[in-house]
N, C-alpha and C positions, 0 to 999 in steps of 0.2 A: 504494500500500500504506500503510494507516494503521498507526501504531505506538502501542500502549497501554502506559503505564508507571505504576508506583506510585512516588510521590514521598514518602518517609518523613520524619517529624519526628525531632528529636533532643532529648535532655536533657543538661544538663551536671551530672555527678555531682560535679565538682570544678572550680572556676574561680578561679584565683589571679592577680591582677595583680601582676607583678613590677616594673613601672616603665613609663616612657614613652620611646620611641625618638625620635631627632632628627627623624625624618620625620613625627612626630605620632601614629604608631600606638602602641598599648599592647602591651607584652610580656606574654604570657599563658602559663600552664601550665594545661591543662584536660583533663578526661576526658569524651569524648563517649559517649553511648549512643544507638543507633538504636532507635526504637520503632515499633510497627505502626500508629500513627495516621498517616494518609497522605492526600495529595491524589492525584487522578488526572490524568495528562497524556496527551493524545491529539495526536499529531503527524501532520498530513496534508500531504504534499509538494505544492508548487506548481511549475509550470513557469516562472513568472516569478520575479523576485528578491524579491518582497514578503514581509515577515514580519508576521503578524497575531496578536494575542492575542484569543482568544474565551473569554468567561467570563460566567456569570450573577452572579458575586460583585460586589458594589458596593464591596468593601473593597480591591480591587487595581486598579492602573491598567492601561489597555489600550494605552498608547503606549510610547515608547522609555524611559520612566522605570521600566518593569517589568523586573526583573532577569532574568527568563526571556527577554524580548525582547532584552536586551543580550547575553545569552549566545549566542543564535542569531546576532545581528549580528556579534559578535566572531569566532565560528567561521567565518561566511560570508566575512568580510573576510580573516582570517588565511589561510584555505585557498583563497581566490579562487573560491568556489563561485558558480555562475550559476543556482542554484535558490533557491526560497524555501520557506516553510512556514507553515501555519496551526497555532497552538499553542492547543489548547483546555485550559483549566485548570478542573477540577472541585474546588472548594476545600472542604476540611474542617479543615485545620490553621488555627487562629485566627491572624490577621494581627497583626504587631508584638507577639508574645507571648513571645518568648524561645525559641521551638521550632524556629527555622531554616527555616520553610516556604518563604520566598522563595529562600534558598540551595539548598534541596533541589530546588525547581522548576528552578532554573538548571542544577544538576547533571544532572537527568533530561533536560533539553533537550540538553545537551552530549553525554551518553551516547547518547541516542536519535538525534540528528542524525548522529553519527559512523557509526551503522549505516544510517540512512535515506539519507544522501548518499554512502554507500560510501567513506568517507574512510580507514578502517582505521588510525586513529591509535592509538598505544599509550596505556596508562593514564597513563604519566608525562607524555606530551604533553597529554593531556586535563586532568591536574592543573595543569600550568603555565598552561593556558588558564583553568581555574577560578580560580586565584589572582588573575588580572586582574579577575575579576568580583566576588569577595567572599571574605572570610576563611574562612567556614564551608563554602564550596562544595567544596574538596578532600576534606573528610571524607566527603561523600555520594558522591563519585566513587570513593572507596576501597572501598565496598561491604563493610563489616565491622561487626559489632555493637558493639564497643567500640574506642576508639582514644584515644591521648594526642595533644593538640595543643599545639604550641609556637609561638614567634614571635608572629604575630598570631592564632594558632590555626590557621594554614594549613599548618604543618609537621606532617604526620600520621604517627604510628607506631601501627599496629594493636597492641592489647594481647594478647600471647600467653597462652595458657592459659585464656582466657575464652570460647572458642567454644561451650562447653556451658552457660554461665551464662545463665539467663533470669530477669529480674526482672519481677514484676508490680507495676503502679503504679495508684494513683488520681491522676489529673491534673486539676487545677482551674485554669481560666483565667477571671478576672473580666472582665466586658465593658468593658474599658478598653484603650487602645492606649498602648504605652510606646515612646518613641524611644530606640534604643540610643545614638545620638550624644549625646543629651541626658543620659543617665545617666552616660556616661563623662566628659562635661564636668563634671557635678556631682562625680564621683569626683575629678577633677583639682583641684577647688576645696577639697576637704577632705583630700587625700592626705597633707598634712603632719601631720595628726592621726591618721593610720592607720599601724599597724605594717605595713610593706610585706611583710616576710617572715613566714612562718608555720611555725615550726620544729617544732611538735609533731606534725603529720601532713603527709603528702605523697602524691603520685600513686602511688609505689611501695607504700606501706603500704595504700592503698585497693585497689590491684590485687590484692595478696596476700589481703586480707580477702574480696574478691569471689571469688577463686579457691577459697578455703576455705569459701565460703558462710557466712562469719562475719558475719551481718547485725547482730549486736549491736555489733561493732566498726565496721561500715560507718556506723552511725548517728552515731558520734562523729567520723568522718573527713569526711563530706560537708561541703563548704565552697564558699562563693561570695562573693568580695570585694565584689560589687555589691549583695548582698541587703539589707544594712542601709540603704543609701542609697535604693534603690528603695522599700523598705517605708516609709521616713520620708516619702517624697513621695506614696505611694499606700497609705494605711492598710488598704485591702482585703486586702493581702497578709498582714498580721498576723492578720486575721480568718480567712483561709483556713488559715493555719498552726495557729491555735488550734483550729479545727474539726477538722482532721486529728489533732491531738494528743488532743482529746476522744474521737475515734473509736478511739483506742488505738495510733496509729502513732507510732513513735519516729524513723524515718528520713525527715525532711521537709526539702525544700530548694526554693528558687526556681531556675528554669532561666534561664541567660543573663542578660540585663538585665531579665528579667521581662516581664509580671507572672505568668506561669504558675508554679504551685507544684505539686510532686509529692510523694507519699509512697510509700515502698517497702513492699509488703505481704509477709507471710510465705508466702503461698500464693495460688493462683488462687481458692480458695474464699473466703478472707478478702477478696480484692480484689472479687469479685462481690457479696459481702454488703455491703461498704461502698459500692460503687457504687449499689446499690439504695437504700441509706439516704440518699445525698447528692445523687442526680441531680435531685431536685425543686427545687433552689434556682434561682430565676429570675434572680438577679444573676450567676450563674456558669455557665460551661460545664464540665460534668463528664465525664471520659472514663475508661474502663477500658482500659488499654493495657499492653503488655509489650515486652520486648526482641525484636527481630527481626534 
């Protein structure tokens, strides 16, 4: 029995670095939004213990350096499973873009194999497994449209009162890859120049504005500690922000460590109009996407 799964991307509506832990990881407070841009994952069980990655994408590895492979292997080892799987990844989420595509793939594999291998593990156990694989993986296992992330971003609290909120976005990804580890390293080098705390706005105020559909306030609260650093290293980000501003959008932010930049539109109609206007740029990938 083959299993077909949608592996969704995420945006960070808020990403604040609170400091660095003794173990080398950064302490974060972030707001995740799940969007309908997605990869497709097809899991095909094997009777031997082999795990294979199958994909036409040249941007992702097919060996054990692939995060989806590592997720399957971790689950296989932890649960002492004597079966294997072929993991076919149909890639649509740009790689190394700040959209969490790899983490989402890993989460889909964990959820799918729990069913395919008949493990019947609880969500809490799947989340504990996900934390071993990557900081963003637990969010995708939680299966909710909006959530706050703390710790490394792996302590997930679904945001209540937002189940009916659906945001429309223009999402632009320049055709460059950005290393998350590299951006955090650069942040560490200049953190003494950066005010670590940001007292004017926070996650609670953002959540309240989203609940009220107060998008004028949302535009002032969107925040990403990494945006200025990534934009300085990759000037294309500022070009995208300028283009979205010229198009009339006020709520604009880089997601994660970049380089993906999104704008919040006031309606589906506005989003579709701007998408038609912007999609012809050859240097960028332009997506029309919304909360799911």
